[in-house]
Biopython code that builds the backbone (N, CA, C, O; Angstrom):
import numpy as np
from Bio.PDB.StructureBuilder import StructureBuilder

atoms = [
    (1, "MET", "N", (-2.341, -34.165, -9.300)),
    (1, "MET", "CA", (-2.683, -32.814, -9.686)),
    (1, "MET", "C", (-1.577, -32.291, -10.591)),
    (1, "MET", "O", (-0.395, -32.500, -10.315)),
    (2, "LYS", "N", (-1.954, -31.615, -11.667)),
    (2, "LYS", "CA", (-0.977, -31.053, -12.587)),
    (2, "LYS", "C", (-0.279, -29.865, -11.931)),
    (2, "LYS", "O", (-0.907, -29.133, -11.166)),
    (3, "PRO", "N", (1.011, -29.659, -12.217)),
    (3, "PRO", "CA", (1.740, -28.539, -11.615)),
    (3, "PRO", "C", (1.108, -27.188, -11.921)),
    (3, "PRO", "O", (1.088, -26.316, -11.053)),
    (4, "LEU", "N", (0.594, -26.992, -13.122)),
    (4, "LEU", "CA", (-0.008, -25.699, -13.475)),
    (4, "LEU", "C", (-1.335, -25.479, -12.759)),
    (4, "LEU", "O", (-1.717, -24.335, -12.513)),
    (5, "ALA", "N", (-2.029, -26.531, -12.427)),
    (5, "ALA", "CA", (-3.302, -26.403, -11.719)),
    (5, "ALA", "C", (-3.085, -25.900, -10.302)),
    (5, "ALA", "O", (-3.978, -25.277, -9.726)),
    (6, "ARG", "N", (-1.913, -26.158, -9.729)),
    (6, "ARG", "CA", (-1.615, -25.717, -8.365)),
    (6, "ARG", "C", (-1.183, -24.256, -8.335)),
    (6, "ARG", "O", (-1.184, -23.642, -7.268)),
    (7, "LEU", "N", (-0.819, -23.691, -9.468)),
    (7, "LEU", "CA", (-0.297, -22.334, -9.510)),
    (7, "LEU", "C", (-1.244, -21.298, -8.908)),
    (7, "LEU", "O", (-0.783, -20.478, -8.114)),
    (8, "PRO", "N", (-2.545, -21.281, -9.237)),
    (8, "PRO", "CA", (-3.425, -20.281, -8.617)),
    (8, "PRO", "C", (-3.498, -20.406, -7.099)),
    (8, "PRO", "O", (-3.510, -19.391, -6.402)),
    (9, "SER", "N", (-3.547, -21.624, -6.575)),
    (9, "SER", "CA", (-3.630, -21.780, -5.119)),
    (9, "SER", "C", (-2.323, -21.351, -4.457)),
    (9, "SER", "O", (-2.345, -20.806, -3.354)),
    (10, "LEU", "N", (-1.193, -21.585, -5.108)),
    (10, "LEU", "CA", (0.090, -21.132, -4.569)),
    (10, "LEU", "C", (0.172, -19.610, -4.582)),
    (10, "LEU", "O", (0.716, -19.008, -3.656)),
    (11, "THR", "N", (-0.361, -18.992, -5.620)),
    (11, "THR", "CA", (-0.361, -17.532, -5.706)),
    (11, "THR", "C", (-1.203, -16.931, -4.595)),
    (11, "THR", "O", (-0.791, -15.960, -3.962)),
    (12, "VAL", "N", (-2.368, -17.490, -4.354)),
    (12, "VAL", "CA", (-3.243, -17.021, -3.282)),
    (12, "VAL", "C", (-2.550, -17.193, -1.931)),
    (12, "VAL", "O", (-2.602, -16.296, -1.089)),
    (13, "ALA", "N", (-1.907, -18.329, -1.723)),
    (13, "ALA", "CA", (-1.216, -18.575, -0.466)),
    (13, "ALA", "C", (-0.083, -17.570, -0.262)),
    (13, "ALA", "O", (0.126, -17.088, 0.851)),
    (14, "ALA", "N", (0.640, -17.257, -1.321)),
    (14, "ALA", "CA", (1.728, -16.281, -1.223)),
    (14, "ALA", "C", (1.191, -14.900, -0.893)),
    (14, "ALA", "O", (1.786, -14.179, -0.092)),
    (15, "LEU", "N", (0.085, -14.530, -1.495)),
    (15, "LEU", "CA", (-0.516, -13.221, -1.202)),
    (15, "LEU", "C", (-1.003, -13.139, 0.234)),
    (15, "LEU", "O", (-0.829, -12.111, 0.890)),
    (16, "LEU", "N", (-1.611, -14.211, 0.731)),
    (16, "LEU", "CA", (-2.077, -14.224, 2.112)),
    (16, "LEU", "C", (-0.904, -14.176, 3.086)),
    (16, "LEU", "O", (-1.009, -13.548, 4.140)),
    (17, "ALA", "N", (0.185, -14.814, 2.762)),
    (17, "ALA", "CA", (1.360, -14.798, 3.628)),
    (17, "ALA", "C", (1.997, -13.416, 3.660)),
    (17, "ALA", "O", (2.549, -13.012, 4.683)),
    (18, "ALA", "N", (1.928, -12.690, 2.556)),
    (18, "ALA", "CA", (2.542, -11.359, 2.471)),
    (18, "ALA", "C", (1.638, -10.269, 3.035)),
    (18, "ALA", "O", (2.112, -9.162, 3.290)),
    (19, "ALA", "N", (0.369, -10.544, 3.234)),
    (19, "ALA", "CA", (-0.579, -9.524, 3.702)),
    (19, "ALA", "C", (-0.152, -8.838, 4.993)),
    (19, "ALA", "O", (-0.271, -7.615, 5.077)),
    (20, "PRO", "N", (0.340, -9.553, 6.004)),
    (20, "PRO", "CA", (0.762, -8.857, 7.226)),
    (20, "PRO", "C", (1.895, -7.867, 6.986)),
    (20, "PRO", "O", (2.018, -6.886, 7.720)),
    (21, "LEU", "N", (2.717, -8.101, 5.985)),
    (21, "LEU", "CA", (3.819, -7.188, 5.688)),
    (21, "LEU", "C", (3.318, -5.860, 5.154)),
    (21, "LEU", "O", (4.018, -4.852, 5.250)),
    (22, "ALA", "N", (2.126, -5.842, 4.597)),
    (22, "ALA", "CA", (1.571, -4.614, 4.035)),
    (22, "ALA", "C", (0.468, -4.066, 4.932)),
    (22, "ALA", "O", (-0.504, -3.489, 4.446)),
    (23, "SER", "N", (0.617, -4.243, 6.216)),
    (23, "SER", "CA", (-0.417, -3.825, 7.152)),
    (23, "SER", "C", (-0.556, -2.314, 7.187)),
    (23, "SER", "O", (0.399, -1.604, 6.871)),
    (24, "PRO", "N", (-1.731, -1.801, 7.566)),
    (24, "PRO", "CA", (-1.936, -0.366, 7.654)),
    (24, "PRO", "C", (-0.972, 0.312, 8.612)),
    (24, "PRO", "O", (-0.671, 1.493, 8.443)),
    (25, "ALA", "N", (-0.481, -0.406, 9.613)),
    (25, "ALA", "CA", (0.424, 0.210, 10.575)),
    (25, "ALA", "C", (1.689, 0.722, 9.908)),
    (25, "ALA", "O", (2.254, 1.724, 10.345)),
    (26, "LEU", "N", (2.138, 0.057, 8.865)),
    (26, "LEU", "CA", (3.348, 0.497, 8.183)),
    (26, "LEU", "C", (3.115, 1.782, 7.400)),
    (26, "LEU", "O", (4.030, 2.595, 7.269)),
    (27, "ALA", "N", (1.932, 1.976, 6.888)),
    (27, "ALA", "CA", (1.651, 3.140, 6.054)),
    (27, "ALA", "C", (0.999, 4.271, 6.833)),
    (27, "ALA", "O", (0.768, 5.343, 6.273)),
    (28, "SER", "N", (0.700, 4.063, 8.099)),
    (28, "SER", "CA", (-0.093, 5.035, 8.840)),
    (28, "SER", "C", (0.718, 6.097, 9.555)),
    (28, "SER", "O", (0.150, 6.901, 10.294)),
    (29, "TYR", "N", (2.023, 6.127, 9.360)),
    (29, "TYR", "CA", (2.813, 7.194, 9.954)),
    (29, "TYR", "C", (2.578, 8.508, 9.231)),
    (29, "TYR", "O", (2.942, 9.570, 9.735)),
    (30, "PHE", "N", (1.971, 8.445, 8.053)),
    (30, "PHE", "CA", (1.659, 9.652, 7.302)),
    (30, "PHE", "C", (0.538, 9.353, 6.318)),
    (30, "PHE", "O", (0.253, 8.193, 6.019)),
    (31, "GLY", "N", (-0.088, 10.399, 5.823)),
    (31, "GLY", "CA", (-1.144, 10.224, 4.846)),
    (31, "GLY", "C", (-1.878, 11.528, 4.613)),
    (31, "GLY", "O", (-1.500, 12.577, 5.136)),
    (32, "SER", "N", (-2.926, 11.445, 3.826)),
    (32, "SER", "CA", (-3.761, 12.617, 3.572)),
    (32, "SER", "C", (-5.184, 12.156, 3.311)),
    (32, "SER", "O", (-5.437, 10.999, 2.974)),
    (33, "ILE", "N", (-6.088, 13.079, 3.475)),
    (33, "ILE", "CA", (-7.497, 12.813, 3.233)),
    (33, "ILE", "C", (-8.079, 14.026, 2.523)),
    (33, "ILE", "O", (-7.820, 15.164, 2.914)),
    (34, "THR", "N", (-8.863, 13.785, 1.483)),
    (34, "THR", "CA", (-9.482, 14.861, 0.718)),
    (34, "THR", "C", (-10.995, 14.758, 0.881)),
    (34, "THR", "O", (-11.588, 13.692, 0.718)),
    (35, "LEU", "N", (-11.597, 15.897, 1.207)),
    (35, "LEU", "CA", (-13.036, 15.932, 1.452)),
    (35, "LEU", "C", (-13.732, 16.870, 0.476)),
    (35, "LEU", "O", (-13.159, 17.853, 0.006)),
    (36, "LYS", "N", (-14.977, 16.538, 0.188)),
    (36, "LYS", "CA", (-15.845, 17.392, -0.613)),
    (36, "LYS", "C", (-16.508, 18.412, 0.308)),
    (36, "LYS", "O", (-16.418, 18.269, 1.527)),
    (37, "PRO", "N", (-17.164, 19.427, -0.225)),
    (37, "PRO", "CA", (-17.825, 20.436, 0.620)),
    (37, "PRO", "C", (-18.777, 19.798, 1.641)),
    (37, "PRO", "O", (-19.629, 18.986, 1.279)),
    (38, "GLY", "N", (-18.626, 20.168, 2.908)),
    (38, "GLY", "CA", (-19.505, 19.697, 3.971)),
    (38, "GLY", "C", (-19.309, 18.254, 4.392)),
    (38, "GLY", "O", (-20.014, 17.783, 5.285)),
    (39, "GLU", "N", (-18.394, 17.546, 3.791)),
    (39, "GLU", "CA", (-18.185, 16.125, 4.082)),
    (39, "GLU", "C", (-17.418, 15.920, 5.394)),
    (39, "GLU", "O", (-16.594, 16.749, 5.778)),
    (40, "THR", "N", (-17.701, 14.808, 6.072)),
    (40, "THR", "CA", (-16.979, 14.399, 7.274)),
    (40, "THR", "C", (-16.437, 12.996, 7.044)),
    (40, "THR", "O", (-17.149, 12.116, 6.559)),
    (41, "GLN", "N", (-15.165, 12.794, 7.397)),
    (41, "GLN", "CA", (-14.554, 11.467, 7.272)),
    (41, "GLN", "C", (-13.739, 11.168, 8.514)),
    (41, "GLN", "O", (-13.299, 12.071, 9.226)),
    (42, "GLN", "N", (-13.547, 9.877, 8.757)),
    (42, "GLN", "CA", (-12.748, 9.431, 9.893)),
    (42, "GLN", "C", (-11.584, 8.582, 9.386)),
    (42, "GLN", "O", (-11.736, 7.786, 8.460)),
    (43, "ILE", "N", (-10.425, 8.767, 10.008)),
    (43, "ILE", "CA", (-9.236, 7.991, 9.687)),
    (43, "ILE", "C", (-8.815, 7.277, 10.960)),
    (43, "ILE", "O", (-8.756, 7.884, 12.029)),
    (44, "TYR", "N", (-8.521, 5.985, 10.846)),
    (44, "TYR", "CA", (-7.964, 5.244, 11.969)),
    (44, "TYR", "C", (-6.572, 4.791, 11.541)),
    (44, "TYR", "O", (-6.438, 4.041, 10.574)),
    (45, "THR", "N", (-5.539, 5.235, 12.245)),
    (45, "THR", "CA", (-4.168, 4.946, 11.833)),
    (45, "THR", "C", (-3.754, 3.516, 12.073)),
    (45, "THR", "O", (-2.811, 3.043, 11.438)),
    (46, "GLY", "N", (-4.426, 2.804, 12.969)),
    (46, "GLY", "CA", (-4.063, 1.431, 13.258)),
    (46, "GLY", "C", (-2.913, 1.306, 14.238)),
    (46, "GLY", "O", (-2.486, 0.192, 14.542)),
    (47, "LEU", "N", (-2.412, 2.401, 14.731)),
    (47, "LEU", "CA", (-1.306, 2.412, 15.674)),
    (47, "LEU", "C", (-1.810, 2.846, 17.034)),
    (47, "LEU", "O", (-2.880, 3.447, 17.132)),
    (48, "PRO", "N", (-1.058, 2.553, 18.089)),
    (48, "PRO", "CA", (-1.406, 3.170, 19.366)),
    (48, "PRO", "C", (-1.264, 4.683, 19.206)),
    (48, "PRO", "O", (-0.579, 5.144, 18.293)),
    (49, "GLY", "N", (-1.893, 5.449, 20.070)),
    (49, "GLY", "CA", (-1.812, 6.897, 19.945)),
    (49, "GLY", "C", (-0.386, 7.387, 19.811)),
    (49, "GLY", "O", (0.493, 6.965, 20.562)),
    (50, "PHE", "N", (-0.150, 8.276, 18.856)),
    (50, "PHE", "CA", (1.175, 8.830, 18.668)),
    (50, "PHE", "C", (1.083, 10.313, 18.379)),
    (50, "PHE", "O", (0.033, 10.813, 17.977)),
    (51, "ASN", "N", (2.190, 11.019, 18.587)),
    (51, "ASN", "CA", (2.236, 12.445, 18.289)),
    (51, "ASN", "C", (2.163, 12.630, 16.783)),
    (51, "ASN", "O", (2.915, 12.005, 16.036)),
    (52, "MET", "N", (1.261, 13.488, 16.341)),
    (52, "MET", "CA", (1.150, 13.724, 14.909)),
    (52, "MET", "C", (0.937, 15.199, 14.617)),
    (52, "MET", "O", (0.456, 15.959, 15.457)),
    (53, "ARG", "N", (1.302, 15.576, 13.426)),
    (53, "ARG", "CA", (1.105, 16.927, 12.913)),
    (53, "ARG", "C", (0.072, 16.826, 11.807)),
    (53, "ARG", "O", (0.181, 15.986, 10.913)),
    (54, "LEU", "N", (-0.949, 17.704, 11.875)),
    (54, "LEU", "CA", (-2.024, 17.716, 10.891)),
    (54, "LEU", "C", (-2.082, 19.103, 10.268)),
    (54, "LEU", "O", (-2.063, 20.109, 10.977)),
    (55, "CYS", "N", (-2.152, 19.156, 8.943)),
    (55, "CYS", "CA", (-2.163, 20.438, 8.241)),
    (55, "CYS", "C", (-3.288, 20.480, 7.212)),
    (55, "CYS", "O", (-3.567, 19.492, 6.534)),
    (56, "ASN", "N", (-3.923, 21.636, 7.109)),
    (56, "ASN", "CA", (-4.871, 21.889, 6.036)),
    (56, "ASN", "C", (-4.031, 22.399, 4.870)),
    (56, "ASN", "O", (-3.380, 23.438, 4.978)),
    (57, "ASP", "N", (-4.043, 21.681, 3.773)),
    (57, "ASP", "CA", (-3.223, 22.023, 2.618)),
    (57, "ASP", "C", (-3.447, 23.476, 2.188)),
    (57, "ASP", "O", (-4.570, 23.980, 2.217)),
    (58, "PHE", "N", (-2.369, 24.131, 1.793)),
    (58, "PHE", "CA", (-2.422, 25.534, 1.389)),
    (58, "PHE", "C", (-3.421, 25.759, 0.248)),
    (58, "PHE", "O", (-4.020, 26.830, 0.156)),
    (59, "PHE", "N", (-3.602, 24.769, -0.612)),
    (59, "PHE", "CA", (-4.486, 24.908, -1.770)),
    (59, "PHE", "C", (-5.929, 24.471, -1.493)),
    (59, "PHE", "O", (-6.746, 24.452, -2.414)),
    (60, "SER", "N", (-6.258, 24.123, -0.250)),
    (60, "SER", "CA", (-7.649, 23.813, 0.100)),
    (60, "SER", "C", (-8.502, 25.064, -0.102)),
    (60, "SER", "O", (-7.997, 26.184, -0.031)),
    (61, "THR", "N", (-9.783, 24.870, -0.350)),
    (61, "THR", "CA", (-10.665, 26.010, -0.631)),
    (61, "THR", "C", (-11.263, 26.646, 0.618)),
    (61, "THR", "O", (-11.977, 27.643, 0.517)),
    (62, "GLY", "N", (-10.984, 26.087, 1.795)),
    (62, "GLY", "CA", (-11.534, 26.667, 3.015)),
    (62, "GLY", "C", (-11.132, 25.891, 4.246)),
    (62, "GLY", "O", (-10.228, 25.056, 4.212)),
    (63, "ALA", "N", (-11.829, 26.184, 5.345)),
    (63, "ALA", "CA", (-11.492, 25.628, 6.662)),
    (63, "ALA", "C", (-12.016, 24.209, 6.844)),
    (63, "ALA", "O", (-12.912, 23.751, 6.136)),
    (64, "ALA", "N", (-11.418, 23.534, 7.825)),
    (64, "ALA", "CA", (-11.858, 22.208, 8.250)),
    (64, "ALA", "C", (-11.644, 22.103, 9.754)),
    (64, "ALA", "O", (-10.746, 22.732, 10.313)),
    (65, "THR", "N", (-12.476, 21.303, 10.395)),
    (65, "THR", "CA", (-12.286, 20.996, 11.815)),
    (65, "THR", "C", (-11.688, 19.611, 11.909)),
    (65, "THR", "O", (-12.210, 18.659, 11.328)),
    (66, "VAL", "N", (-10.580, 19.497, 12.649)),
    (66, "VAL", "CA", (-9.866, 18.242, 12.828)),
    (66, "VAL", "C", (-9.917, 17.885, 14.308)),
    (66, "VAL", "O", (-9.522, 18.684, 15.156)),
    (67, "THR", "N", (-10.401, 16.685, 14.617)),
    (67, "THR", "CA", (-10.467, 16.210, 16.000)),
    (67, "THR", "C", (-9.707, 14.896, 16.084)),
    (67, "THR", "O", (-10.001, 13.956, 15.345)),
    (68, "VAL", "N", (-8.735, 14.828, 16.980)),
    (68, "VAL", "CA", (-7.953, 13.617, 17.192)),
    (68, "VAL", "C", (-8.474, 12.947, 18.459)),
    (68, "VAL", "O", (-8.529, 13.557, 19.526)),
    (69, "ASP", "N", (-8.853, 11.680, 18.316)),
    (69, "ASP", "CA", (-9.484, 10.938, 19.406)),
    (69, "ASP", "C", (-10.629, 11.781, 19.985)),
    (69, "ASP", "O", (-11.460, 12.284, 19.229)),
    (70, "ASP", "N", (-10.683, 11.940, 21.295)),
    (70, "ASP", "CA", (-11.729, 12.763, 21.907)),
    (70, "ASP", "C", (-11.152, 14.077, 22.422)),
    (70, "ASP", "O", (-11.701, 14.684, 23.341)),
    (71, "ASN", "N", (-10.043, 14.512, 21.827)),
    (71, "ASN", "CA", (-9.380, 15.749, 22.241)),
    (71, "ASN", "C", (-10.131, 16.968, 21.721)),
    (71, "ASN", "O", (-11.114, 16.837, 20.992)),
    (72, "THR", "N", (-9.665, 18.150, 22.098)),
    (72, "THR", "CA", (-10.267, 19.402, 21.668)),
    (72, "THR", "C", (-10.162, 19.533, 20.147)),
    (72, "THR", "O", (-9.080, 19.331, 19.595)),
    (73, "PRO", "N", (-11.256, 19.865, 19.456)),
    (73, "PRO", "CA", (-11.209, 20.058, 17.996)),
    (73, "PRO", "C", (-10.320, 21.249, 17.617)),
    (73, "PRO", "O", (-10.191, 22.217, 18.366)),
    (74, "HIS", "N", (-9.716, 21.143, 16.432)),
    (74, "HIS", "CA", (-8.866, 22.201, 15.894)),
    (74, "HIS", "C", (-9.488, 22.711, 14.595)),
    (74, "HIS", "O", (-9.722, 21.928, 13.675)),
    (75, "ASP", "N", (-9.758, 24.018, 14.511)),
    (75, "ASP", "CA", (-10.243, 24.622, 13.275)),
    (75, "ASP", "C", (-9.026, 25.091, 12.490)),
    (75, "ASP", "O", (-8.250, 25.922, 12.961)),
    (76, "LEU", "N", (-8.872, 24.546, 11.287)),
    (76, "LEU", "CA", (-7.702, 24.852, 10.479)),
    (76, "LEU", "C", (-8.093, 25.531, 9.175)),
    (76, "LEU", "O", (-8.855, 24.982, 8.379)),
    (77, "LEU", "N", (-7.565, 26.723, 8.967)),
    (77, "LEU", "CA", (-7.694, 27.405, 7.685)),
    (77, "LEU", "C", (-6.626, 26.843, 6.751)),
    (77, "LEU", "O", (-5.679, 26.219, 7.228)),
    (78, "PRO", "N", (-6.744, 27.039, 5.441)),
    (78, "PRO", "CA", (-5.716, 26.554, 4.524)),
    (78, "PRO", "C", (-4.334, 27.077, 4.909)),
    (78, "PRO", "O", (-4.164, 28.261, 5.199)),
    (79, "GLY", "N", (-3.355, 26.181, 4.909)),
    (79, "GLY", "CA", (-1.984, 26.531, 5.238)),
    (79, "GLY", "C", (-1.641, 26.426, 6.710)),
    (79, "GLY", "O", (-0.471, 26.555, 7.069)),
    (80, "LEU", "N", (-2.622, 26.196, 7.581)),
    (80, "LEU", "CA", (-2.361, 26.105, 9.018)),
    (80, "LEU", "C", (-2.243, 24.650, 9.462)),
    (80, "LEU", "O", (-2.814, 23.743, 8.856)),
    (81, "CYS", "N", (-1.473, 24.454, 10.553)),
    (81, "CYS", "CA", (-1.231, 23.115, 11.095)),
    (81, "CYS", "C", (-1.492, 23.106, 12.589)),
    (81, "CYS", "O", (-1.566, 24.151, 13.234)),
    (82, "THR", "N", (-1.629, 21.910, 13.118)),
    (82, "THR", "CA", (-1.748, 21.697, 14.553)),
    (82, "THR", "C", (-1.059, 20.386, 14.893)),
    (82, "THR", "O", (-0.731, 19.598, 14.006)),
    (83, "GLU", "N", (-0.843, 20.158, 16.181)),
    (83, "GLU", "CA", (-0.267, 18.900, 16.644)),
    (83, "GLU", "C", (-1.163, 18.329, 17.729)),
    (83, "GLU", "O", (-1.755, 19.069, 18.515)),
    (84, "ASP", "N", (-1.257, 16.996, 17.765)),
    (84, "ASP", "CA", (-2.085, 16.338, 18.765)),
    (84, "ASP", "C", (-1.614, 14.901, 18.912)),
    (84, "ASP", "O", (-0.746, 14.440, 18.170)),
    (85, "ILE", "N", (-2.196, 14.199, 19.879)),
    (85, "ILE", "CA", (-1.826, 12.814, 20.144)),
    (85, "ILE", "C", (-3.060, 11.933, 20.008)),
    (85, "ILE", "O", (-4.114, 12.250, 20.560)),
    (86, "GLY", "N", (-2.937, 10.835, 19.281)),
    (86, "GLY", "CA", (-4.041, 9.908, 19.142)),
    (86, "GLY", "C", (-3.845, 8.969, 17.977)),
    (86, "GLY", "O", (-2.776, 8.934, 17.367)),
    (87, "ASN", "N", (-4.897, 8.194, 17.662)),
    (87, "ASN", "CA", (-4.835, 7.285, 16.522)),
    (87, "ASN", "C", (-6.110, 7.302, 15.681)),
    (87, "ASN", "O", (-6.242, 6.536, 14.727)),
    (88, "ARG", "N", (-7.037, 8.174, 16.037)),
    (88, "ARG", "CA", (-8.285, 8.307, 15.273)),
    (88, "ARG", "C", (-8.474, 9.792, 14.958)),
    (88, "ARG", "O", (-8.443, 10.634, 15.856)),
    (89, "ILE", "N", (-8.666, 10.100, 13.688)),
    (89, "ILE", "CA", (-8.812, 11.488, 13.247)),
    (89, "ILE", "C", (-10.172, 11.649, 12.586)),
    (89, "ILE", "O", (-10.532, 10.885, 11.690)),
    (90, "ILE", "N", (-10.923, 12.645, 13.033)),
    (90, "ILE", "CA", (-12.190, 12.982, 12.388)),
    (90, "ILE", "C", (-12.014, 14.352, 11.747)),
    (90, "ILE", "O", (-11.614, 15.309, 12.410)),
    (91, "VAL", "N", (-12.312, 14.439, 10.463)),
    (91, "VAL", "CA", (-12.152, 15.681, 9.717)),
    (91, "VAL", "C", (-13.497, 16.078, 9.140)),
    (91, "VAL", "O", (-14.173, 15.271, 8.501)),
    (92, "GLN", "N", (-13.883, 17.335, 9.369)),
    (92, "GLN", "CA", (-15.134, 17.862, 8.829)),
    (92, "GLN", "C", (-14.818, 19.112, 8.016)),
    (92, "GLN", "O", (-14.219, 20.062, 8.521)),
    (93, "SER", "N", (-15.226, 19.098, 6.764)),
    (93, "SER", "CA", (-14.984, 20.233, 5.877)),
    (93, "SER", "C", (-16.027, 21.320, 6.102)),
    (93, "SER", "O", (-17.216, 21.036, 6.250)),
    (94, "HIS", "N", (-15.563, 22.574, 6.128)),
    (94, "HIS", "CA", (-16.456, 23.730, 6.194)),
    (94, "HIS", "C", (-16.282, 24.587, 4.941)),
    (94, "HIS", "O", (-16.702, 25.743, 4.910)),
    (95, "ALA", "N", (-15.667, 24.020, 3.922)),
    (95, "ALA", "CA", (-15.326, 24.758, 2.708)),
    (95, "ALA", "C", (-16.400, 24.585, 1.640)),
    (95, "ALA", "O", (-17.218, 23.667, 1.694)),
    (96, "SER", "N", (-16.372, 25.486, 0.679)),
    (96, "SER", "CA", (-17.301, 25.404, -0.448)),
    (96, "SER", "C", (-16.751, 24.516, -1.557)),
    (96, "SER", "O", (-17.444, 24.230, -2.534)),
    (97, "GLY", "N", (-15.502, 24.081, -1.403)),
    (97, "GLY", "CA", (-14.853, 23.210, -2.385)),
    (97, "GLY", "C", (-14.050, 22.142, -1.681)),
    (97, "GLY", "O", (-14.329, 21.786, -0.536)),
    (98, "GLN", "N", (-13.062, 21.640, -2.367)),
    (98, "GLN", "CA", (-12.247, 20.539, -1.866)),
    (98, "GLN", "C", (-11.291, 20.980, -0.756)),
    (98, "GLN", "O", (-10.700, 22.058, -0.822)),
    (99, "VAL", "N", (-11.150, 20.129, 0.266)),
    (99, "VAL", "CA", (-10.220, 20.349, 1.374)),
    (99, "VAL", "C", (-9.333, 19.108, 1.493)),
    (99, "VAL", "O", (-9.825, 17.981, 1.439)),
    (100, "THR", "N", (-8.029, 19.320, 1.654)),
    (100, "THR", "CA", (-7.098, 18.218, 1.849)),
    (100, "THR", "C", (-6.368, 18.416, 3.171)),
    (100, "THR", "O", (-5.739, 19.450, 3.398)),
    (101, "ILE", "N", (-6.460, 17.415, 4.038)),
    (101, "ILE", "CA", (-5.754, 17.417, 5.315)),
    (101, "ILE", "C", (-4.622, 16.401, 5.211)),
    (101, "ILE", "O", (-4.839, 15.252, 4.824)),
    (102, "VAL", "N", (-3.414, 16.836, 5.561)),
    (102, "VAL", "CA", (-2.227, 15.983, 5.527)),
    (102, "VAL", "C", (-1.823, 15.711, 6.970)),
    (102, "VAL", "O", (-1.790, 16.634, 7.784)),
    (103, "TYR", "N", (-1.512, 14.453, 7.300)),
    (103, "TYR", "CA", (-1.083, 14.115, 8.654)),
    (103, "TYR", "C", (0.177, 13.270, 8.589)),
    (103, "TYR", "O", (0.397, 12.524, 7.635)),
    (104, "ARG", "N", (1.004, 13.401, 9.627)),
    (104, "ARG", "CA", (2.223, 12.599, 9.712)),
    (104, "ARG", "C", (2.652, 12.494, 11.163)),
    (104, "ARG", "O", (2.307, 13.332, 11.996)),
    (105, "SER", "N", (3.407, 11.455, 11.443)),
    (105, "SER", "CA", (3.969, 11.275, 12.770)),
    (105, "SER", "C", (5.048, 12.323, 12.995)),
    (105, "SER", "O", (5.799, 12.660, 12.079)),
    (106, "ILE", "N", (5.119, 12.834, 14.211)),
    (106, "ILE", "CA", (6.170, 13.788, 14.545)),
    (106, "ILE", "C", (7.470, 13.048, 14.817)),
    (106, "ILE", "O", (8.546, 13.643, 14.753)),
    (107, "ARG", "N", (7.383, 11.765, 15.118)),
    (107, "ARG", "CA", (8.579, 10.949, 15.348)),
    (107, "ARG", "C", (8.634, 9.868, 14.290)),
    (107, "ARG", "O", (7.603, 9.337, 13.878)),
    (108, "ASP", "N", (9.842, 9.542, 13.851)),
    (108, "ASP", "CA", (9.988, 8.495, 12.855)),
    (108, "ASP", "C", (9.921, 7.121, 13.513)),
    (108, "ASP", "O", (9.715, 7.022, 14.723)),
    (109, "GLN", "N", (10.090, 6.084, 12.741)),
    (109, "GLN", "CA", (9.933, 4.727, 13.257)),
    (109, "GLN", "C", (11.017, 4.346, 14.262)),
    (109, "GLN", "O", (10.815, 3.409, 15.033)),
    (110, "GLN", "N", (12.159, 5.036, 14.283)),
    (110, "GLN", "CA", (13.204, 4.758, 15.250)),
    (110, "GLN", "C", (13.056, 5.640, 16.485)),
    (110, "GLN", "O", (13.941, 5.663, 17.341)),
    (111, "ASN", "N", (11.940, 6.369, 16.584)),
    (111, "ASN", "CA", (11.615, 7.227, 17.713)),
    (111, "ASN", "C", (12.545, 8.446, 17.812)),
    (111, "ASN", "O", (12.776, 8.966, 18.904)),
    (112, "HIS", "N", (13.072, 8.892, 16.676)),
    (112, "HIS", "CA", (13.850, 10.123, 16.623)),
    (112, "HIS", "C", (12.914, 11.271, 16.302)),
    (112, "HIS", "O", (11.989, 11.124, 15.504)),
    (113, "HIS", "N", (13.156, 12.419, 16.928)),
    (113, "HIS", "CA", (12.318, 13.589, 16.662)),
    (113, "HIS", "C", (12.551, 14.073, 15.240)),
    (113, "HIS", "O", (13.698, 14.232, 14.822)),
    (114, "MET", "N", (11.479, 14.310, 14.491)),
    (114, "MET", "CA", (11.599, 14.790, 13.118)),
    (114, "MET", "C", (11.618, 16.317, 13.111)),
    (114, "MET", "O", (10.923, 16.957, 13.900)),
    (115, "GLN", "N", (12.399, 16.879, 12.239)),
    (115, "GLN", "CA", (12.506, 18.325, 12.130)),
    (115, "GLN", "C", (11.255, 18.891, 11.463)),
    (115, "GLN", "O", (10.585, 18.185, 10.709)),
    (116, "GLU", "N", (10.935, 20.146, 11.728)),
    (116, "GLU", "CA", (9.766, 20.796, 11.168)),
    (116, "GLU", "C", (9.763, 20.799, 9.638)),
    (116, "GLU", "O", (8.702, 20.685, 9.024)),
    (117, "ASP", "N", (10.935, 20.930, 9.019)),
    (117, "ASP", "CA", (10.988, 21.034, 7.565)),
    (117, "ASP", "C", (11.104, 19.691, 6.864)),
    (117, "ASP", "O", (11.293, 19.663, 5.648)),
    (118, "GLU", "N", (11.001, 18.583, 7.574)),
    (118, "GLU", "CA", (11.076, 17.262, 6.949)),
    (118, "GLU", "C", (9.722, 16.878, 6.429)),
    (118, "GLU", "O", (9.563, 15.797, 5.863)),
]
sb = StructureBuilder()
sb.init_structure("model")
sb.init_model(0)
sb.init_chain("A")
sb.init_seg("    ")
for serial, (resi, resn, name, xyz) in enumerate(atoms, 1):
    if name == "N":
        sb.init_residue(resn, " ", resi, " ")
    sb.init_atom(name, np.array(xyz, "f"), 0.0, 1.0, " ", f" {name:<3s}", serial, name[0])
structure = sb.get_structure()
């Protein structure tokens, strides 16, 4: 086999080997979701349930209901936040325009408490 002919298979093998390093668990400590009017979306963080802070972005056009796992739903107006524990987030927009919900872990990867302004 020619050395150049093996290059594509080596590239594929390298990408497959690196895939676990880019797992959703690494990126799921924070994120955001943008919804259209009346839209409902679900986010699965890929982590065991963790403490998280969820906020309706100040520039959203209206309210959204955020439910973490099977916990009590939270109605959030633009600029308001809530905290809950879980790994599955369901967001339903009640706005006439775009709504953005931002979520993040309350604790960092070393299990240190994060400050409110971080």
